[in-house]
PDB file of N, CA, C and O in Angstrom, chain B, residues numbered from 101:
ATOM      1  N   MET B 101       2.116 109.412 143.123  1.00  0.00           N
ATOM      2  CA  MET B 101       3.345 108.939 143.707  1.00  0.00           C
ATOM      3  C   MET B 101       4.528 109.594 143.022  1.00  0.00           C
ATOM      4  O   MET B 101       4.579 109.728 141.799  1.00  0.00           O
ATOM      5  N   THR B 102       5.440 109.982 143.822  1.00  0.00           N
ATOM      6  CA  THR B 102       6.632 110.588 143.235  1.00  0.00           C
ATOM      7  C   THR B 102       7.641 109.490 142.900  1.00  0.00           C
ATOM      8  O   THR B 102       7.531 108.353 143.359  1.00  0.00           O
ATOM      9  N   SER B 103       8.591 109.855 142.116  1.00  0.00           N
ATOM     10  CA  SER B 103       9.603 108.912 141.645  1.00  0.00           C
ATOM     11  C   SER B 103      10.454 108.390 142.807  1.00  0.00           C
ATOM     12  O   SER B 103      10.790 107.206 142.840  1.00  0.00           O
ATOM     13  N   SER B 104      10.796 109.242 143.741  1.00  0.00           N
ATOM     14  CA  SER B 104      11.624 108.816 144.874  1.00  0.00           C
ATOM     15  C   SER B 104      10.839 107.870 145.785  1.00  0.00           C
ATOM     16  O   SER B 104      11.412 106.949 146.367  1.00  0.00           O
ATOM     17  N   TYR B 105       9.534 108.097 145.908  1.00  0.00           N
ATOM     18  CA  TYR B 105       8.695 107.221 146.719  1.00  0.00           C
ATOM     19  C   TYR B 105       8.637 105.825 146.098  1.00  0.00           C
ATOM     20  O   TYR B 105       8.696 104.831 146.822  1.00  0.00           O
ATOM     21  N   ARG B 106       8.523 105.732 144.778  1.00  0.00           N
ATOM     22  CA  ARG B 106       8.497 104.442 144.087  1.00  0.00           C
ATOM     23  C   ARG B 106       9.827 103.702 144.248  1.00  0.00           C
ATOM     24  O   ARG B 106       9.855 102.483 144.419  1.00  0.00           O
ATOM     25  N   ILE B 107      10.913 104.451 144.192  1.00  0.00           N
ATOM     26  CA  ILE B 107      12.232 103.842 144.359  1.00  0.00           C
ATOM     27  C   ILE B 107      12.372 103.268 145.765  1.00  0.00           C
ATOM     28  O   ILE B 107      12.892 102.166 145.941  1.00  0.00           O
ATOM     29  N   ILE B 108      11.914 104.007 146.753  1.00  0.00           N
ATOM     30  CA  ILE B 108      11.988 103.542 148.141  1.00  0.00           C
ATOM     31  C   ILE B 108      11.128 102.291 148.331  1.00  0.00           C
ATOM     32  O   ILE B 108      11.569 101.341 148.978  1.00  0.00           O
ATOM     33  N   VAL B 109       9.925 102.272 147.788  1.00  0.00           N
ATOM     34  CA  VAL B 109       9.034 101.113 147.898  1.00  0.00           C
ATOM     35  C   VAL B 109       9.665  99.902 147.194  1.00  0.00           C
ATOM     36  O   VAL B 109       9.641  98.794 147.729  1.00  0.00           O
ATOM     37  N   ALA B 110      10.219 100.109 146.015  1.00  0.00           N
ATOM     38  CA  ALA B 110      10.856  99.022 145.278  1.00  0.00           C
ATOM     39  C   ALA B 110      12.063  98.499 146.043  1.00  0.00           C
ATOM     40  O   ALA B 110      12.283  97.290 146.114  1.00  0.00           O
ATOM     41  N   LEU B 111      12.837  99.401 146.612  1.00  0.00           N
ATOM     42  CA  LEU B 111      14.000  99.008 147.394  1.00  0.00           C
ATOM     43  C   LEU B 111      13.586  98.211 148.633  1.00  0.00           C
ATOM     44  O   LEU B 111      14.210  97.199 148.951  1.00  0.00           O
ATOM     45  N   LEU B 112      12.553  98.653 149.326  1.00  0.00           N
ATOM     46  CA  LEU B 112      12.056  97.935 150.497  1.00  0.00           C
ATOM     47  C   LEU B 112      11.496  96.566 150.113  1.00  0.00           C
ATOM     48  O   LEU B 112      11.684  95.592 150.843  1.00  0.00           O
ATOM     49  N   ALA B 113      10.818  96.488 148.984  1.00  0.00           N
ATOM     50  CA  ALA B 113      10.298  95.204 148.507  1.00  0.00           C
ATOM     51  C   ALA B 113      11.451  94.259 148.170  1.00  0.00           C
ATOM     52  O   ALA B 113      11.400  93.074 148.501  1.00  0.00           O
ATOM     53  N   PHE B 114      12.480  94.775 147.521  1.00  0.00           N
ATOM     54  CA  PHE B 114      13.646  93.959 147.189  1.00  0.00           C
ATOM     55  C   PHE B 114      14.322  93.449 148.461  1.00  0.00           C
ATOM     56  O   PHE B 114      14.698  92.280 148.537  1.00  0.00           O
ATOM     57  N   ILE B 115      14.475  94.312 149.449  1.00  0.00           N
ATOM     58  CA  ILE B 115      15.098  93.920 150.717  1.00  0.00           C
ATOM     59  C   ILE B 115      14.266  92.844 151.411  1.00  0.00           C
ATOM     60  O   ILE B 115      14.820  91.886 151.949  1.00  0.00           O
ATOM     61  N   ALA B 116      12.942  92.994 151.403  1.00  0.00           N
ATOM     62  CA  ALA B 116      12.065  92.000 152.026  1.00  0.00           C
ATOM     63  C   ALA B 116      12.186  90.651 151.322  1.00  0.00           C
ATOM     64  O   ALA B 116      12.266  89.613 151.979  1.00  0.00           O
ATOM     65  N   VAL B 117      12.200  90.660 149.992  1.00  0.00           N
ATOM     66  CA  VAL B 117      12.345  89.415 149.233  1.00  0.00           C
ATOM     67  C   VAL B 117      13.713  88.795 149.501  1.00  0.00           C
ATOM     68  O   VAL B 117      13.819  87.579 149.663  1.00  0.00           O
ATOM     69  N   TYR B 118      14.737  89.597 149.549  1.00  0.00           N
ATOM     70  CA  TYR B 118      16.089  89.099 149.809  1.00  0.00           C
ATOM     71  C   TYR B 118      16.171  88.424 151.182  1.00  0.00           C
ATOM     72  O   TYR B 118      16.717  87.328 151.308  1.00  0.00           O
ATOM     73  N   PHE B 119      15.627  89.083 152.208  1.00  0.00           N
ATOM     74  CA  PHE B 119      15.677  88.500 153.549  1.00  0.00           C
ATOM     75  C   PHE B 119      14.834  87.228 153.653  1.00  0.00           C
ATOM     76  O   PHE B 119      15.216  86.292 154.354  1.00  0.00           O
ATOM     77  N   GLN B 120      13.713  87.185 152.975  1.00  0.00           N
ATOM     78  CA  GLN B 120      12.894  85.966 152.973  1.00  0.00           C
ATOM     79  C   GLN B 120      13.648  84.813 152.306  1.00  0.00           C
ATOM     80  O   GLN B 120      13.655  83.690 152.810  1.00  0.00           O
ATOM     81  N   ALA B 121      14.275  85.102 151.182  1.00  0.00           N
ATOM     82  CA  ALA B 121      15.040  84.064 150.482  1.00  0.00           C
ATOM     83  C   ALA B 121      16.191  83.574 151.342  1.00  0.00           C
ATOM     84  O   ALA B 121      16.461  82.375 151.403  1.00  0.00           O
ATOM     85  N   THR B 122      16.866  84.497 152.003  1.00  0.00           N
ATOM     86  CA  THR B 122      17.971  84.126 152.881  1.00  0.00           C
ATOM     87  C   THR B 122      17.462  83.290 154.057  1.00  0.00           C
ATOM     88  O   THR B 122      18.115  82.330 154.465  1.00  0.00           O
ATOM     89  N   LEU B 123      16.323  83.645 154.589  1.00  0.00           N
ATOM     90  CA  LEU B 123      15.743  82.915 155.711  1.00  0.00           C
ATOM     91  C   LEU B 123      15.425  81.476 155.338  1.00  0.00           C
ATOM     92  O   LEU B 123      15.663  80.569 156.135  1.00  0.00           O
ATOM     93  N   TRP B 124      14.902  81.254 154.167  1.00  0.00           N
ATOM     94  CA  TRP B 124      14.448  79.907 153.788  1.00  0.00           C
ATOM     95  C   TRP B 124      15.537  79.050 153.144  1.00  0.00           C
ATOM     96  O   TRP B 124      15.613  77.855 153.426  1.00  0.00           O
ATOM     97  N   VAL B 125      16.378  79.625 152.292  1.00  0.00           N
ATOM     98  CA  VAL B 125      17.323  78.789 151.547  1.00  0.00           C
ATOM     99  C   VAL B 125      18.780  79.209 151.692  1.00  0.00           C
ATOM    100  O   VAL B 125      19.631  78.664 150.990  1.00  0.00           O
ATOM    101  N   GLY B 126      19.093  80.121 152.541  1.00  0.00           N
ATOM    102  CA  GLY B 126      20.474  80.563 152.709  1.00  0.00           C
ATOM    103  C   GLY B 126      21.297  79.570 153.517  1.00  0.00           C
ATOM    104  O   GLY B 126      20.794  78.529 153.939  1.00  0.00           O
ATOM    105  N   ASP B 127      22.563  79.900 153.729  1.00  0.00           N
ATOM    106  CA  ASP B 127      23.464  79.033 154.490  1.00  0.00           C
ATOM    107  C   ASP B 127      22.972  78.796 155.906  1.00  0.00           C
ATOM    108  O   ASP B 127      23.152  77.708 156.453  1.00  0.00           O
ATOM    109  N   ARG B 128      22.371  79.775 156.487  1.00  0.00           N
ATOM    110  CA  ARG B 128      21.829  79.644 157.836  1.00  0.00           C
ATOM    111  C   ARG B 128      20.303  79.608 157.812  1.00  0.00           C
ATOM    112  O   ARG B 128      19.645  79.929 158.802  1.00  0.00           O
ATOM    113  N   GLY B 129      19.769  79.221 156.696  1.00  0.00           N
ATOM    114  CA  GLY B 129      18.327  79.202 156.528  1.00  0.00           C
ATOM    115  C   GLY B 129      17.662  78.023 157.208  1.00  0.00           C
ATOM    116  O   GLY B 129      18.321  77.108 157.703  1.00  0.00           O
ATOM    117  N   ILE B 130      16.354  78.067 157.220  1.00  0.00           N
ATOM    118  CA  ILE B 130      15.561  77.051 157.896  1.00  0.00           C
ATOM    119  C   ILE B 130      15.776  75.680 157.270  1.00  0.00           C
ATOM    120  O   ILE B 130      15.885  74.693 157.997  1.00  0.00           O
ATOM    121  N   ALA B 131      15.841  75.590 155.963  1.00  0.00           N
ATOM    122  CA  ALA B 131      16.043  74.299 155.303  1.00  0.00           C
ATOM    123  C   ALA B 131      17.381  73.699 155.713  1.00  0.00           C
ATOM    124  O   ALA B 131      17.467  72.495 155.957  1.00  0.00           O
ATOM    125  N   ASN B 132      18.405  74.502 155.792  1.00  0.00           N
ATOM    126  CA  ASN B 132      19.725  74.028 156.201  1.00  0.00           C
ATOM    127  C   ASN B 132      19.726  73.597 157.663  1.00  0.00           C
ATOM    128  O   ASN B 132      20.378  72.617 158.023  1.00  0.00           O
ATOM    129  N   VAL B 133      19.004  74.318 158.495  1.00  0.00           N
ATOM    130  CA  VAL B 133      18.919  73.954 159.914  1.00  0.00           C
ATOM    131  C   VAL B 133      18.275  72.577 160.062  1.00  0.00           C
ATOM    132  O   VAL B 133      18.755  71.756 160.844  1.00  0.00           O
ATOM    133  N   PHE B 134      17.201  72.312 159.329  1.00  0.00           N
ATOM    134  CA  PHE B 134      16.552  71.003 159.401  1.00  0.00           C
ATOM    135  C   PHE B 134      17.487  69.898 158.908  1.00  0.00           C
ATOM    136  O   PHE B 134      17.528  68.816 159.494  1.00  0.00           O
ATOM    137  N   ALA B 135      18.229  70.159 157.846  1.00  0.00           N
ATOM    138  CA  ALA B 135      19.173  69.165 157.329  1.00  0.00           C
ATOM    139  C   ALA B 135      20.275  68.885 158.360  1.00  0.00           C
ATOM    140  O   ALA B 135      20.663  67.734 158.558  1.00  0.00           O
ATOM    141  N   LEU B 136      20.768  69.924 159.006  1.00  0.00           N
ATOM    142  CA  LEU B 136      21.807  69.744 160.021  1.00  0.00           C
ATOM    143  C   LEU B 136      21.280  68.991 161.241  1.00  0.00           C
ATOM    144  O   LEU B 136      22.000  68.182 161.827  1.00  0.00           O
ATOM    145  N   GLU B 137      20.032  69.252 161.629  1.00  0.00           N
ATOM    146  CA  GLU B 137      19.444  68.521 162.750  1.00  0.00           C
ATOM    147  C   GLU B 137      19.288  67.042 162.418  1.00  0.00           C
ATOM    148  O   GLU B 137      19.514  66.184 163.271  1.00  0.00           O
ATOM    149  N   LYS B 138      18.902  66.747 161.184  1.00  0.00           N
ATOM    150  CA  LYS B 138      18.772  65.358 160.753  1.00  0.00           C
ATOM    151  C   LYS B 138      20.140  64.665 160.763  1.00  0.00           C
ATOM    152  O   LYS B 138      20.262  63.527 161.217  1.00  0.00           O
ATOM    153  N   GLU B 139      21.153  65.350 160.264  1.00  0.00           N
ATOM    154  CA  GLU B 139      22.505  64.800 160.255  1.00  0.00           C
ATOM    155  C   GLU B 139      23.015  64.586 161.683  1.00  0.00           C
ATOM    156  O   GLU B 139      23.674  63.587 161.971  1.00  0.00           O
ATOM    157  N   GLN B 140      22.707  65.523 162.562  1.00  0.00           N
ATOM    158  CA  GLN B 140      23.114  65.395 163.956  1.00  0.00           C
ATOM    159  C   GLN B 140      22.461  64.165 164.587  1.00  0.00           C
ATOM    160  O   GLN B 140      23.111  63.441 165.341  1.00  0.00           O
ATOM    161  N   GLN B 141      21.192  63.925 164.288  1.00  0.00           N
ATOM    162  CA  GLN B 141      20.506  62.757 164.830  1.00  0.00           C
ATOM    163  C   GLN B 141      21.153  61.465 164.339  1.00  0.00           C
ATOM    164  O   GLN B 141      21.284  60.511 165.106  1.00  0.00           O
ATOM    165  N   ARG B 142      21.559  61.424 163.066  1.00  0.00           N
ATOM    166  CA  ARG B 142      22.257  60.241 162.539  1.00  0.00           C
ATOM    167  C   ARG B 142      23.571  60.014 163.283  1.00  0.00           C
ATOM    168  O   ARG B 142      23.916  58.878 163.609  1.00  0.00           O
ATOM    169  N   PHE B 143      24.301  61.093 163.550  1.00  0.00           N
ATOM    170  CA  PHE B 143      25.559  60.966 164.277  1.00  0.00           C
ATOM    171  C   PHE B 143      25.326  60.489 165.711  1.00  0.00           C
ATOM    172  O   PHE B 143      26.104  59.689 166.230  1.00  0.00           O
ATOM    173  N   VAL B 144      24.275  60.969 166.345  1.00  0.00           N
ATOM    174  CA  VAL B 144      23.963  60.552 167.712  1.00  0.00           C
ATOM    175  C   VAL B 144      23.654  59.056 167.743  1.00  0.00           C
ATOM    176  O   VAL B 144      24.124  58.341 168.628  1.00  0.00           O
ATOM    177  N   GLU B 145      22.861  58.582 166.775  1.00  0.00           N
ATOM    178  CA  GLU B 145      22.525  57.156 166.714  1.00  0.00           C
ATOM    179  C   GLU B 145      23.776  56.310 166.441  1.00  0.00           C
ATOM    180  O   GLU B 145      23.981  55.272 167.071  1.00  0.00           O
ATOM    181  N   LYS B 146      24.605  56.762 165.501  1.00  0.00           N
ATOM    182  CA  LYS B 146      25.836  56.037 165.186  1.00  0.00           C
ATOM    183  C   LYS B 146      26.765  56.010 166.395  1.00  0.00           C
ATOM    184  O   LYS B 146      27.387  54.988 166.683  1.00  0.00           O
ATOM    185  N   ASN B 147      26.856  57.119 167.092  1.00  0.00           N
ATOM    186  CA  ASN B 147      27.690  57.211 168.286  1.00  0.00           C
ATOM    187  C   ASN B 147      27.197  56.260 169.370  1.00  0.00           C
ATOM    188  O   ASN B 147      28.002  55.648 170.072  1.00  0.00           O
ATOM    189  N   SER B 148      25.890  56.135 169.511  1.00  0.00           N
ATOM    190  CA  SER B 148      25.313  55.227 170.493  1.00  0.00           C
ATOM    191  C   SER B 148      25.691  53.781 170.194  1.00  0.00           C
ATOM    192  O   SER B 148      26.047  53.027 171.099  1.00  0.00           O
ATOM    193  N   VAL B 149      25.611  53.399 168.927  1.00  0.00           N
ATOM    194  CA  VAL B 149      25.991  52.040 168.524  1.00  0.00           C
ATOM    195  C   VAL B 149      27.465  51.791 168.803  1.00  0.00           C
ATOM    196  O   VAL B 149      27.842  50.729 169.297  1.00  0.00           O
ATOM    197  N   LEU B 150      28.293  52.773 168.485  1.00  0.00           N
ATOM    198  CA  LEU B 150      29.734  52.629 168.726  1.00  0.00           C
ATOM    199  C   LEU B 150      30.060  52.570 170.214  1.00  0.00           C
ATOM    200  O   LEU B 150      30.985  51.861 170.611  1.00  0.00           O
ATOM    201  N   LYS B 151      29.319  53.301 171.044  1.00  0.00           N
ATOM    202  CA  LYS B 151      29.540  53.243 172.491  1.00  0.00           C
ATOM    203  C   LYS B 151      29.221  51.855 173.027  1.00  0.00           C
ATOM    204  O   LYS B 151      29.951  51.325 173.865  1.00  0.00           O
ATOM    205  N   GLU B 152      28.126  51.266 172.542  1.00  0.00           N
ATOM    206  CA  GLU B 152      27.771  49.916 172.968  1.00  0.00           C
ATOM    207  C   GLU B 152      28.854  48.917 172.557  1.00  0.00           C
ATOM    208  O   GLU B 152      29.226  48.039 173.334  1.00  0.00           O
ATOM    209  N   ARG B 153      29.349  49.059 171.339  1.00  0.00           N
ATOM    210  CA  ARG B 153      30.416  48.172 170.849  1.00  0.00           C
ATOM    211  C   ARG B 153      31.677  48.327 171.696  1.00  0.00           C
ATOM    212  O   ARG B 153      32.322  47.338 172.047  1.00  0.00           O
ATOM    213  N   ASN B 154      32.026  49.575 172.021  1.00  0.00           N
ATOM    214  CA  ASN B 154      33.205  49.826 172.859  1.00  0.00           C
ATOM    215  C   ASN B 154      33.037  49.211 174.247  1.00  0.00           C
ATOM    216  O   ASN B 154      33.989  48.661 174.801  1.00  0.00           O
ATOM    217  N   GLN B 155      31.842  49.301 174.807  1.00  0.00           N
ATOM    218  CA  GLN B 155      31.600  48.710 176.121  1.00  0.00           C
ATOM    219  C   GLN B 155      31.778  47.198 176.073  1.00  0.00           C
ATOM    220  O   GLN B 155      32.361  46.610 176.984  1.00  0.00           O
ATOM    221  N   ALA B 156      31.274  46.564 175.007  1.00  0.00           N
ATOM    222  CA  ALA B 156      31.433  45.118 174.868  1.00  0.00           C
ATOM    223  C   ALA B 156      32.907  44.744 174.719  1.00  0.00           C
ATOM    224  O   ALA B 156      33.367  43.772 175.319  1.00  0.00           O
ATOM    225  N   LEU B 157      33.638  45.508 173.928  1.00  0.00           N
ATOM    226  CA  LEU B 157      35.064  45.236 173.756  1.00  0.00           C
ATOM    227  C   LEU B 157      35.841  45.457 175.055  1.00  0.00           C
ATOM    228  O   LEU B 157      36.741  44.685 175.387  1.00  0.00           O
ATOM    229  N   ASN B 158      35.491  46.502 175.778  1.00  0.00           N
ATOM    230  CA  ASN B 158      36.151  46.761 177.066  1.00  0.00           C
ATOM    231  C   ASN B 158      35.866  45.634 178.058  1.00  0.00           C
ATOM    232  O   ASN B 158      36.751  45.235 178.813  1.00  0.00           O
ATOM    233  N   ALA B 159      34.635  45.122 178.058  1.00  0.00           N
ATOM    234  CA  ALA B 159      34.301  44.007 178.943  1.00  0.00           C
ATOM    235  C   ALA B 159      35.109  42.771 178.570  1.00  0.00           C
ATOM    236  O   ALA B 159      35.576  42.046 179.448  1.00  0.00           O
ATOM    237  N   GLU B 160      35.277  42.527 177.265  1.00  0.00           N
ATOM    238  CA  GLU B 160      36.065  41.382 176.818  1.00  0.00           C
ATOM    239  C   GLU B 160      37.533  41.543 177.213  1.00  0.00           C
ATOM    240  O   GLU B 160      38.169  40.582 177.646  1.00  0.00           O
ATOM    241  N   VAL B 161      38.066  42.745 177.066  1.00  0.00           N
ATOM    242  CA  VAL B 161      39.460  43.006 177.453  1.00  0.00           C
ATOM    243  C   VAL B 161      39.641  42.779 178.946  1.00  0.00           C
ATOM    244  O   VAL B 161      40.611  42.144 179.358  1.00  0.00           O
ATOM    245  N   GLU B 162      38.729  43.284 179.760  1.00  0.00           N
ATOM    246  CA  GLU B 162      38.824  43.100 181.211  1.00  0.00           C
ATOM    247  C   GLU B 162      38.719  41.625 181.567  1.00  0.00           C
ATOM    248  O   GLU B 162      39.419  41.147 182.460  1.00  0.00           O
ATOM    249  N   SER B 163      37.852  40.907 180.874  1.00  0.00           N
ATOM    250  CA  SER B 163      37.708  39.470 181.114  1.00  0.00           C
ATOM    251  C   SER B 163      39.004  38.736 180.774  1.00  0.00           C
ATOM    252  O   SER B 163      39.432  37.839 181.501  1.00  0.00           O
ATOM    253  N   LEU B 164      39.621  39.127 179.661  1.00  0.00           N
ATOM    254  CA  LEU B 164      40.876  38.486 179.267  1.00  0.00           C
ATOM    255  C   LEU B 164      42.011  38.833 180.221  1.00  0.00           C
ATOM    256  O   LEU B 164      42.899  38.011 180.448  1.00  0.00           O
ATOM    257  N   LYS B 165      41.995  40.029 180.777  1.00  0.00           N
ATOM    258  CA  LYS B 165      43.030  40.440 181.721  1.00  0.00           C
ATOM    259  C   LYS B 165      42.869  39.734 183.068  1.00  0.00           C
ATOM    260  O   LYS B 165      43.857  39.464 183.750  1.00  0.00           O
ATOM    261  N   SER B 166      41.633  39.437 183.449  1.00  0.00           N
ATOM    262  CA  SER B 166      41.378  38.983 184.809  1.00  0.00           C
ATOM    263  C   SER B 166      41.513  37.483 185.018  1.00  0.00           C
ATOM    264  O   SER B 166      41.808  37.060 186.136  1.00  0.00           O
ATOM    265  N   GLY B 167      41.312  36.664 183.998  1.00  0.00           N
ATOM    266  CA  GLY B 167      41.348  35.242 184.281  1.00  0.00           C
ATOM    267  C   GLY B 167      41.765  34.401 183.105  1.00  0.00           C
ATOM    268  O   GLY B 167      41.676  34.812 181.948  1.00  0.00           O
ATOM    269  N   LEU B 168      42.222  33.212 183.431  1.00  0.00           N
ATOM    270  CA  LEU B 168      42.670  32.289 182.400  1.00  0.00           C
ATOM    271  C   LEU B 168      41.499  31.618 181.684  1.00  0.00           C
ATOM    272  O   LEU B 168      41.649  31.167 180.548  1.00  0.00           O
ATOM    273  N   GLU B 169      40.341  31.547 182.331  1.00  0.00           N
ATOM    274  CA  GLU B 169      39.194  30.892 181.700  1.00  0.00           C
ATOM    275  C   GLU B 169      38.794  31.604 180.410  1.00  0.00           C
ATOM    276  O   GLU B 169      38.488  30.959 179.407  1.00  0.00           O
ATOM    277  N   ALA B 170      38.799  32.905 180.441  1.00  0.00           N
ATOM    278  CA  ALA B 170      38.419  33.660 179.246  1.00  0.00           C
ATOM    279  C   ALA B 170      39.446  33.472 178.140  1.00  0.00           C
ATOM    280  O   ALA B 170      39.089  33.363 176.967  1.00  0.00           O
ATOM    281  N   ILE B 171      40.727  33.433 178.514  1.00  0.00           N
ATOM    282  CA  ILE B 171      41.782  33.223 177.512  1.00  0.00           C
ATOM    283  C   ILE B 171      41.662  31.827 176.922  1.00  0.00           C
ATOM    284  O   ILE B 171      41.800  31.636 175.714  1.00  0.00           O
ATOM    285  N   GLU B 172      41.405  30.859 177.785  1.00  0.00           N
ATOM    286  CA  GLU B 172      41.251  29.481 177.305  1.00  0.00           C
ATOM    287  C   GLU B 172      40.048  29.359 176.377  1.00  0.00           C
ATOM    288  O   GLU B 172      40.135  28.718 175.330  1.00  0.00           O
ATOM    289  N   GLU B 173      38.940  29.963 176.748  1.00  0.00           N
ATOM    290  CA  GLU B 173      37.742  29.915 175.904  1.00  0.00           C
ATOM    291  C   GLU B 173      38.001  30.551 174.544  1.00  0.00           C
ATOM    292  O   GLU B 173      37.588  30.016 173.515  1.00  0.00           O
ATOM    293  N   LEU B 174      38.677  31.680 174.542  1.00  0.00           N
ATOM    294  CA  LEU B 174      38.986  32.362 173.286  1.00  0.00           C
ATOM    295  C   LEU B 174      39.928  31.513 172.433  1.00  0.00           C
ATOM    296  O   LEU B 174      39.746  31.424 171.219  1.00  0.00           O
ATOM    297  N   ALA B 175      40.924  30.895 173.046  1.00  0.00           N
ATOM    298  CA  ALA B 175      41.863  30.057 172.301  1.00  0.00           C
ATOM    299  C   ALA B 175      41.163  28.845 171.712  1.00  0.00           C
ATOM    300  O   ALA B 175      41.447  28.454 170.580  1.00  0.00           O
ATOM    301  N   ARG B 176      40.262  28.255 172.457  1.00  0.00           N
ATOM    302  CA  ARG B 176      39.521  27.099 171.950  1.00  0.00           C
ATOM    303  C   ARG B 176      38.623  27.499 170.780  1.00  0.00           C
ATOM    304  O   ARG B 176      38.558  26.810 169.762  1.00  0.00           O
ATOM    305  N   LYS B 177      37.937  28.618 170.949  1.00  0.00           N
ATOM    306  CA  LYS B 177      36.970  29.040 169.927  1.00  0.00           C
ATOM    307  C   LYS B 177      37.668  29.569 168.674  1.00  0.00           C
ATOM    308  O   LYS B 177      37.306  29.193 167.559  1.00  0.00           O
ATOM    309  N   GLU B 178      38.647  30.423 168.845  1.00  0.00           N
ATOM    310  CA  GLU B 178      39.277  31.087 167.709  1.00  0.00           C
ATOM    311  C   GLU B 178      40.374  30.251 167.054  1.00  0.00           C
ATOM    312  O   GLU B 178      40.529  30.265 165.833  1.00  0.00           O
ATOM    313  N   LEU B 179      41.129  29.525 167.870  1.00  0.00           N
ATOM    314  CA  LEU B 179      42.289  28.819 167.343  1.00  0.00           C
ATOM    315  C   LEU B 179      42.104  27.310 167.289  1.00  0.00           C
ATOM    316  O   LEU B 179      42.970  26.602 166.776  1.00  0.00           O
ATOM    317  N   GLY B 180      40.986  26.803 167.811  1.00  0.00           N
ATOM    318  CA  GLY B 180      40.725  25.374 167.786  1.00  0.00           C
ATOM    319  C   GLY B 180      41.670  24.584 168.679  1.00  0.00           C
ATOM    320  O   GLY B 180      41.976  23.429 168.386  1.00  0.00           O
ATOM    321  N   MET B 181      42.131  25.189 169.757  1.00  0.00           N
ATOM    322  CA  MET B 181      43.100  24.517 170.627  1.00  0.00           C
ATOM    323  C   MET B 181      42.412  23.456 171.476  1.00  0.00           C
ATOM    324  O   MET B 181      41.232  23.567 171.809  1.00  0.00           O
ATOM    325  N   VAL B 182      43.187  22.416 171.822  1.00  0.00           N
ATOM    326  CA  VAL B 182      42.696  21.290 172.611  1.00  0.00           C
ATOM    327  C   VAL B 182      43.634  21.118 173.797  1.00  0.00           C
ATOM    328  O   VAL B 182      44.851  21.248 173.664  1.00  0.00           O
ATOM    329  N   LYS B 183      43.052  20.821 174.971  1.00  0.00           N
ATOM    330  CA  LYS B 183      43.875  20.587 176.164  1.00  0.00           C
ATOM    331  C   LYS B 183      44.617  19.264 176.042  1.00  0.00           C
ATOM    332  O   LYS B 183      44.222  18.372 175.292  1.00  0.00           O
ATOM    333  N   GLU B 184      45.679  19.166 176.783  1.00  0.00           N
ATOM    334  CA  GLU B 184      46.437  17.917 176.825  1.00  0.00           C
ATOM    335  C   GLU B 184      45.559  16.834 177.458  1.00  0.00           C
ATOM    336  O   GLU B 184      44.938  17.049 178.498  1.00  0.00           O
ATOM    337  N   GLY B 185      45.522  15.687 176.817  1.00  0.00           N
ATOM    338  CA  GLY B 185      44.708  14.581 177.313  1.00  0.00           C
ATOM    339  C   GLY B 185      43.302  14.550 176.730  1.00  0.00           C
ATOM    340  O   GLY B 185      42.582  13.570 176.920  1.00  0.00           O
ATOM    341  N   GLU B 186      42.894  15.606 176.021  1.00  0.00           N
ATOM    342  CA  GLU B 186      41.573  15.623 175.383  1.00  0.00           C
ATOM    343  C   GLU B 186      41.672  14.999 174.000  1.00  0.00           C
ATOM    344  O   GLU B 186      42.736  14.982 173.380  1.00  0.00           O
ATOM    345  N   THR B 187      40.546  14.489 173.536  1.00  0.00           N
ATOM    346  CA  THR B 187      40.481  13.931 172.192  1.00  0.00           C
ATOM    347  C   THR B 187      39.608  14.842 171.355  1.00  0.00           C
ATOM    348  O   THR B 187      38.508  15.208 171.766  1.00  0.00           O
ATOM    349  N   PHE B 188      40.091  15.205 170.192  1.00  0.00           N
ATOM    350  CA  PHE B 188      39.366  16.100 169.293  1.00  0.00           C
ATOM    351  C   PHE B 188      38.711  15.269 168.193  1.00  0.00           C
ATOM    352  O   PHE B 188      39.381  14.502 167.502  1.00  0.00           O
ATOM    353  N   PHE B 189      37.420  15.424 168.039  1.00  0.00           N
ATOM    354  CA  PHE B 189      36.674  14.741 166.986  1.00  0.00           C
ATOM    355  C   PHE B 189      36.203  15.781 165.983  1.00  0.00           C
ATOM    356  O   PHE B 189      35.585  16.777 166.359  1.00  0.00           O
ATOM    357  N   PHE B 190      36.491  15.555 164.727  1.00  0.00           N
ATOM    358  CA  PHE B 190      36.062  16.449 163.640  1.00  0.00           C
ATOM    359  C   PHE B 190      35.034  15.682 162.810  1.00  0.00           C
ATOM    360  O   PHE B 190      35.376  14.722 162.120  1.00  0.00           O
ATOM    361  N   LEU B 191      33.798  16.105 162.880  1.00  0.00           N
ATOM    362  CA  LEU B 191      32.711  15.430 162.197  1.00  0.00           C
ATOM    363  C   LEU B 191      32.458  16.089 160.861  1.00  0.00           C
ATOM    364  O   LEU B 191      32.355  17.312 160.767  1.00  0.00           O
ATOM    365  N   ILE B 192      32.357  15.272 159.830  1.00  0.00           N
ATOM    366  CA  ILE B 192      32.100  15.772 158.484  1.00  0.00           C
ATOM    367  C   ILE B 192      30.673  15.423 158.109  1.00  0.00           C
ATOM    368  O   ILE B 192      30.247  14.274 158.227  1.00  0.00           O
ATOM    369  N   ASP B 193      29.951  16.416 157.661  1.00  0.00           N
ATOM    370  CA  ASP B 193      28.573  16.198 157.223  1.00  0.00           C
ATOM    371  C   ASP B 193      28.597  15.492 155.876  1.00  0.00           C
ATOM    372  O   ASP B 193      29.364  15.870 154.990  1.00  0.00           O
ATOM    373  N   GLU B 194      27.773  14.479 155.717  1.00  0.00           N
ATOM    374  CA  GLU B 194      27.770  13.704 154.477  1.00  0.00           C
ATOM    375  C   GLU B 194      27.310  14.525 153.269  1.00  0.00           C
ATOM    376  O   GLU B 194      27.662  14.210 152.132  1.00  0.00           O
ATOM    377  N   ASP B 195      26.539  15.556 153.513  1.00  0.00           N
ATOM    378  CA  ASP B 195      26.039  16.418 152.424  1.00  0.00           C
ATOM    379  C   ASP B 195      27.132  17.304 151.851  1.00  0.00           C
ATOM    380  O   ASP B 195      26.995  17.800 150.732  1.00  0.00           O
ATOM    381  N   SER B 196      28.204  17.510 152.583  1.00  0.00           N
ATOM    382  CA  SER B 196      29.267  18.417 152.138  1.00  0.00           C
ATOM    383  C   SER B 196      30.193  17.783 151.149  1.00  0.00           C
ATOM    384  O   SER B 196      31.136  18.425 150.686  1.00  0.00           O
TER     385      SER B 196
END
C-alpha cells in the first residue's frame, strides 16, 4: 500500500464515522427525531384536553347568553342567592 492510498482510506473511514455519528446523535439525528415525535405527541394530547375544556366553556357561555335559567342556577350555586319568598336553611353537621 502506498502512503497516499492509506491517507485516502483513513479519510474515507473518518468521513464514514462522522456521518454515522451525525446520523445517530446530531441535531437532525435519529435520536433527536424520536424525542421530537414524543414531544409532539404530548402537545397533541394536551391540545386535545384544552379543546375539550374550551368546548365546555363555550357551551356554558352560550347557555348563559341564551336564558335566565342558567344565570339563576349559576347565581344560586356560586353566590348562594335565594329567590324572594324562599326560606334558606343552613344545616350544621354536629361533627364539625
